[in-house]
PAZAPA-953020 format. One line per field, with one value per residue (C-alpha): residue number from 1; y, x, z. Coordinates in Angstrom, 1 decimal. Layout:
// PAZAPA-953020
seq NUM,...
north Y,...
east X,...
up Z,...
//
This chain:
// PAZAPA-953020
seq 1,2,3,4,5,6,7,8,9,10,11,12,13,14,15,16,17,18,19,20,21,22,23,24,25,26,27,28,29,30,31,32,33,34,35,36,37,38,39,40,41,42,43,44,45,46,47,48,49,50,51,52,53,54,55,56,57,58,59,60,61,62,63,64,65,66,67,68,69,70,71,72,73,74,75,76,77,78,79,80,81,82,83,84,85,86,87,88,89,90,91,92,93,94,95,96,97,98,99,100,101,102,103,104,105,106,107,108,109,110,111,112,113,114,115,116,117,118,119,120,121,122,123,124,125,126,127,128,129,130,131,132,133,134,135,136,137,138,139,140,141,142,143,144,145,146,147,148,149,150,151,152,153,154,155,156,157,158,159,160,161,162,163,164,165,166,167,168,169,170,171,172,173,174,175,176,177,178,179,180,181,182,183,184,185,186,187,188,189,190,191,192,193,194,195,196,197,198,199,200,201,202,203,204,205,206,207,208,209,210,211,212,213,214,215,216,217,218,219,220,221,222,223,224,225,226,227,228,229,230,231,232,233,234,235,236,237,238,239,240,241,242,243,244,245,246,247,248,249,250,251,252,253,254,255,256,257,258,259,260,261,262,263,264,265,266,267,268,269,270,271,272,273,274,275,276,277,278,279,280,281,282,283,284,285,286,287,288,289,290,291,292,293,294,295,296,297,298,299,300,301,302,303,304,305,306,307,308,309,310,311,312,313,314,315,316,317,318,319,320,321,322,323,324,325,326,327,328,329,330,331,332,333,334,335,336,337,338,339,340,341,342,343,344,345,346,347,348,349,350,351,352,353,354,355,356,357,358,359,360,361,362,363,364,365,366,367,368,369,370,371,372,373,374,375,376,377,378,379,380,381,382,383
north -253.0,-251.6,-250.8,-254.0,-256.2,-254.3,-254.4,-258.1,-258.6,-256.4,-258.3,-261.7,-260.4,-258.4,-259.9,-256.8,-254.3,-251.3,-247.8,-246.2,-247.3,-245.0,-245.1,-243.2,-243.2,-243.6,-240.8,-240.1,-237.0,-235.8,-233.4,-231.7,-234.6,-234.3,-230.6,-230.9,-230.7,-227.9,-225.4,-226.1,-226.7,-230.2,-231.5,-234.7,-236.4,-239.1,-242.4,-244.9,-247.4,-247.2,-248.2,-249.0,-249.0,-250.0,-248.9,-249.2,-247.9,-250.2,-249.8,-250.0,-248.5,-251.3,-250.7,-253.9,-253.9,-256.5,-256.2,-258.5,-258.4,-259.9,-261.7,-260.2,-258.7,-256.3,-255.0,-252.3,-250.1,-246.4,-246.6,-247.7,-245.7,-246.5,-248.8,-249.5,-252.8,-255.1,-256.0,-252.6,-251.8,-251.1,-248.2,-246.0,-246.3,-245.9,-242.9,-241.3,-242.1,-240.6,-237.4,-236.9,-237.3,-234.9,-232.5,-232.6,-234.9,-237.5,-241.0,-244.2,-247.8,-249.0,-251.9,-251.2,-253.5,-252.6,-253.8,-252.2,-252.5,-249.9,-251.7,-251.6,-250.6,-249.0,-245.4,-244.5,-243.9,-246.7,-245.5,-242.0,-243.4,-245.6,-242.7,-240.4,-243.2,-243.7,-240.0,-239.5,-242.5,-241.2,-237.9,-239.6,-242.1,-239.7,-236.5,-234.7,-231.0,-231.2,-229.7,-231.5,-229.5,-230.5,-234.1,-233.9,-232.5,-235.0,-237.8,-236.3,-236.0,-239.7,-240.6,-238.1,-238.7,-242.2,-244.1,-242.2,-241.1,-237.4,-237.0,-233.8,-233.1,-233.9,-237.6,-237.0,-233.9,-235.5,-238.5,-236.2,-233.5,-235.5,-234.7,-236.9,-235.8,-233.0,-232.6,-230.4,-227.6,-227.6,-224.9,-227.0,-223.9,-222.9,-225.7,-223.3,-225.2,-225.0,-227.7,-228.1,-230.2,-233.2,-235.5,-235.8,-237.3,-240.5,-240.4,-242.9,-242.5,-245.7,-246.9,-249.3,-251.1,-252.3,-254.4,-253.1,-251.8,-251.2,-251.1,-248.0,-245.8,-244.4,-243.7,-242.2,-240.1,-238.6,-238.1,-236.1,-233.9,-233.2,-232.5,-229.9,-228.3,-228.0,-226.4,-223.9,-222.9,-222.2,-220.0,-218.2,-217.2,-215.1,-214.2,-213.2,-216.1,-217.9,-221.1,-222.7,-221.0,-217.7,-219.3,-219.3,-221.4,-218.3,-218.1,-221.8,-221.4,-218.6,-220.9,-224.0,-223.9,-224.2,-227.4,-230.8,-231.8,-234.1,-231.2,-229.0,-231.5,-232.0,-228.2,-227.8,-230.4,-228.7,-225.2,-226.6,-228.7,-225.8,-223.9,-226.9,-227.3,-223.8,-224.3,-227.5,-225.8,-223.2,-225.9,-227.7,-224.5,-223.9,-227.5,-228.1,-231.7,-232.5,-229.8,-231.0,-234.5,-233.1,-231.5,-235.0,-236.5,-233.6,-234.4,-238.0,-237.0,-234.7,-237.4,-239.9,-237.8,-235.0,-236.3,-239.9,-241.6,-243.7,-247.3,-249.3,-250.7,-247.2,-245.7,-248.6,-248.1,-244.3,-244.7,-246.9,-244.6,-241.9,-244.0,-244.5,-241.8,-242.8,-242.0,-238.3,-238.1,-240.4,-240.3,-242.2,-241.3,-241.3,-241.6,-243.6,-246.6,-248.6,-248.3,-247.1,-245.0,-242.8,-242.3,-240.5,-243.0,-242.9,-245.2,-247.3,-248.2,-249.0,-252.8,-252.8,-250.5,-252.5,-255.7,-253.9,-252.3,-255.4,-257.5,-255.2,-255.3,-259.1,-259.4,-257.2,-258.2,-261.7,-260.9,-258.9,-255.4,-254.6,-252.3,-250.3,-248.1,-245.4,-243.1,-239.9,-240.3,-238.6,-238.2,-239.6,-240.1,-242.1,-245.0
east 20.3,20.1,17.1,17.3,17.2,14.3,12.4,12.9,11.6,8.6,7.9,8.0,5.4,3.1,3.8,5.1,7.9,7.4,6.9,9.2,11.7,12.5,15.1,14.8,17.4,17.4,18.9,21.3,21.2,24.5,23.0,19.7,17.6,13.9,13.9,12.4,8.9,10.0,10.9,14.6,17.5,18.7,21.7,20.7,22.1,20.9,22.7,23.7,21.0,17.7,14.1,13.2,9.8,8.8,5.4,3.1,-0.4,-3.4,-6.6,-8.8,-8.9,-7.1,-3.8,-1.7,1.3,4.0,6.8,9.6,11.6,8.7,7.1,3.7,1.1,-1.8,-4.6,-7.2,-9.4,-9.5,-13.3,-13.4,-12.4,-8.8,-8.4,-5.4,-3.7,-2.6,0.5,1.9,4.1,1.1,0.1,3.0,1.9,-1.8,-0.9,0.7,-2.3,-4.6,-2.5,-2.4,-6.1,-6.6,-4.4,-6.7,-4.6,-6.3,-4.9,-5.7,-5.0,-1.4,1.0,3.8,6.8,8.8,12.2,15.2,18.5,17.8,18.2,14.6,14.4,17.8,16.5,17.6,14.0,13.1,9.5,10.2,12.2,9.3,6.9,9.2,9.7,5.9,5.0,7.8,6.7,3.1,4.3,6.0,3.2,0.3,2.1,1.3,2.2,3.8,7.1,9.8,8.8,5.2,6.2,8.1,5.1,2.8,5.1,5.1,1.3,1.1,3.1,1.2,-2.3,-2.5,0.3,-0.3,3.3,3.4,6.9,8.5,9.6,13.3,13.2,11.2,13.2,16.6,15.4,14.0,16.7,19.9,23.1,26.2,29.1,26.9,24.9,21.8,21.2,17.5,15.3,12.3,10.2,10.1,12.0,14.8,18.1,21.8,24.1,27.4,30.2,30.9,33.6,36.1,39.4,40.1,36.8,33.9,30.3,29.5,26.2,26.3,22.9,21.5,18.9,16.4,13.1,10.7,7.0,6.5,8.7,5.8,3.5,6.4,7.3,3.8,4.0,7.3,5.7,2.7,5.0,7.0,3.7,2.6,5.9,6.0,2.4,3.5,6.3,4.0,1.7,4.5,6.7,6.2,7.9,6.8,8.8,11.5,14.0,13.3,13.0,15.7,16.5,15.8,12.3,11.8,13.0,10.5,7.5,8.9,6.3,3.6,4.8,5.8,9.4,9.1,7.8,10.6,13.3,11.9,11.9,15.4,16.7,15.1,16.3,19.9,19.8,18.8,21.8,24.1,23.1,24.1,27.4,28.0,27.6,30.1,32.5,31.9,32.6,35.8,37.0,36.8,35.8,36.8,34.5,31.8,32.1,31.9,28.5,27.4,28.2,26.4,23.3,23.3,23.5,20.5,18.5,19.2,18.8,16.4,14.4,14.5,14.4,17.5,17.9,20.6,22.0,22.4,23.9,26.4,27.7,28.1,29.8,32.4,32.7,33.8,36.7,38.0,40.4,39.7,36.0,35.4,31.8,28.8,25.2,22.0,20.1,16.4,13.2,14.8,14.2,16.5,18.0,21.5,24.3,25.9,29.6,32.4,35.3,38.8,38.4,41.5,40.1,36.5,36.8,39.1,36.8,33.7,35.2,36.2,32.8,30.9,32.8,31.5,28.0,28.0,29.1,26.3,23.4,24.4,24.3,26.1,25.4,25.4,27.6,27.0,29.5,27.6,28.4,26.4,24.4,21.9,18.2,15.1,15.5,14.4,16.7
up 138.6,135.1,132.8,130.8,133.9,135.3,132.0,131.8,135.3,134.5,131.3,133.1,135.5,133.2,129.7,128.0,128.3,130.7,129.3,131.9,134.5,137.4,140.2,143.4,146.2,149.9,152.0,154.8,157.0,158.4,160.9,161.7,163.0,163.9,163.0,159.5,160.9,163.3,160.5,160.9,158.5,157.7,155.8,153.9,150.8,148.4,148.6,146.0,147.1,145.2,144.9,141.3,139.7,136.2,134.9,132.0,131.3,131.2,129.2,132.3,135.8,137.5,139.3,139.5,141.7,142.2,144.8,143.8,147.0,149.0,146.1,146.7,144.4,145.1,142.9,143.2,141.1,140.7,140.5,144.2,147.3,148.0,151.0,153.1,152.5,155.3,153.3,154.2,151.1,148.7,151.0,149.9,146.3,147.1,149.2,146.2,144.0,146.7,147.0,143.2,142.9,145.8,143.9,140.9,138.7,136.4,136.5,134.7,135.5,135.4,136.1,138.5,139.4,142.5,143.6,145.3,147.3,150.0,153.4,154.9,158.5,158.5,158.7,155.2,154.0,151.6,152.0,150.8,147.9,146.8,147.1,145.0,142.4,142.2,141.7,139.2,137.2,137.3,136.0,133.0,132.4,132.5,131.3,134.5,134.7,138.1,139.3,141.3,144.4,144.0,143.5,146.9,148.7,147.1,148.3,151.8,151.7,150.9,154.0,156.2,155.2,153.8,155.5,158.7,159.6,160.3,158.8,157.7,154.1,154.3,153.2,150.1,149.2,149.5,147.4,144.7,144.7,145.5,143.7,143.6,145.9,147.4,150.6,150.6,153.1,153.1,154.7,155.8,156.2,152.5,150.7,149.6,149.4,148.7,147.5,149.4,147.9,150.2,149.0,151.8,150.8,152.8,154.7,154.2,155.2,157.1,158.5,161.4,161.5,164.8,162.9,165.5,164.3,167.2,166.3,168.5,166.2,164.1,167.1,169.1,166.1,166.0,169.8,169.5,166.9,169.1,172.1,170.0,168.9,172.5,173.5,170.7,171.5,175.1,173.8,171.4,174.3,175.7,172.7,169.1,167.3,164.1,164.7,166.8,164.5,166.4,169.8,172.4,175.4,177.6,176.1,176.8,180.4,180.8,180.0,181.7,184.5,181.9,180.2,181.2,181.6,178.6,176.4,177.8,176.9,173.3,172.7,174.2,171.8,168.8,169.7,170.2,167.1,164.9,166.2,165.9,162.2,161.5,163.3,161.4,158.0,159.0,160.0,156.6,154.6,156.6,156.2,159.9,159.7,163.3,164.6,162.3,163.8,167.3,166.4,165.3,168.7,170.4,168.3,169.4,173.0,172.5,170.6,173.3,176.5,175.6,172.6,173.9,170.5,170.8,172.1,173.9,170.7,169.1,172.2,172.6,169.0,169.4,172.8,171.0,168.0,170.4,171.6,168.1,166.8,163.2,163.6,163.2,164.2,164.7,165.7,165.4,162.3,161.3,163.3,166.1,168.3,166.1,162.6,162.0,163.4,160.7,161.1,159.3,159.3,157.9,154.9,155.6,159.1,158.2,158.4,161.5,163.4,162.4,163.8,167.0,167.7,166.5,169.1,171.8,170.3,170.0,173.6,174.8,172.6,171.3,167.6,165.0,163.7,160.0,158.0,154.9,153.2,151.3,148.5,147.9,144.7,142.4,143.0,141.4,137.6,134.6,133.7
//
């Protein structure tokens, strides 16, 4: 969708042209899952699917929102305490407003029009894209002196404190800092990052969508984070470590008697995934794409068996990806309990393999899975 189309939609809703139009992408993560909140490294990239917001300032303290894709509107006032909306989607915008105000930034009333083409519930972070689009639009509209890094942490704070999902920083960072044809090696401990070229000849990034979105995903996400904190605290009682990055499996084994088997498994996965991520980057630099794919499969096994955030639909897809020579690597991606499998697939075989795996999926679950072929795109920007 281009700026002219978005401006016309905004004008039809609010009666005047918008001052700014912003696009912000969803994200994929090739490897390094559930370690962003455990001081690990991740390897995300922005995708060529976006949330769009168009904004204009008002002459009062009212915030008027309209979400075109669900045809819903919401209105509130900056003069009143911000309240959660039962509609759901306004909370990502309200969370950004709340985080900006907590950060000492002065806002005024504004109109905001929201639309997008990011598949919701697929685990590609449509919520982070909306948060990043909103904070970027507010920066432009109110001439806020805020850096890209601060916009990222503001968007994360919106999700943590207002929406109530205790996510790490990866989603918002990838959305804001994405670069076409590059993945980002992000150090989640200090937000230092390095771009790696990622344009594999003859290889497509494909998402196989289970269309499963379990309601327990957010609560279980918070539970996993708490379990990791419990395990790290046990390790720290015996060893001088700042984070899981310095922990070893030997250290974990030494404190196993002091923690539950579930906490042990969560920590074992995190320690192994941090090591896997480093190995995967080495493979990428060396052009060892088959080895990189093998690490992706190992990650899925860990997420399914140790971290326990997979589901039968995700496991079935990955099991069938392993059987296909034209699929280099695959794993579940995102918070878990549904969403997508990300796979690196020989481009000429994408449709054939989709039909093969979908036939097995349909036979097992009585419905089809989805398919998205992704390109790596640029981050949050003005249109």
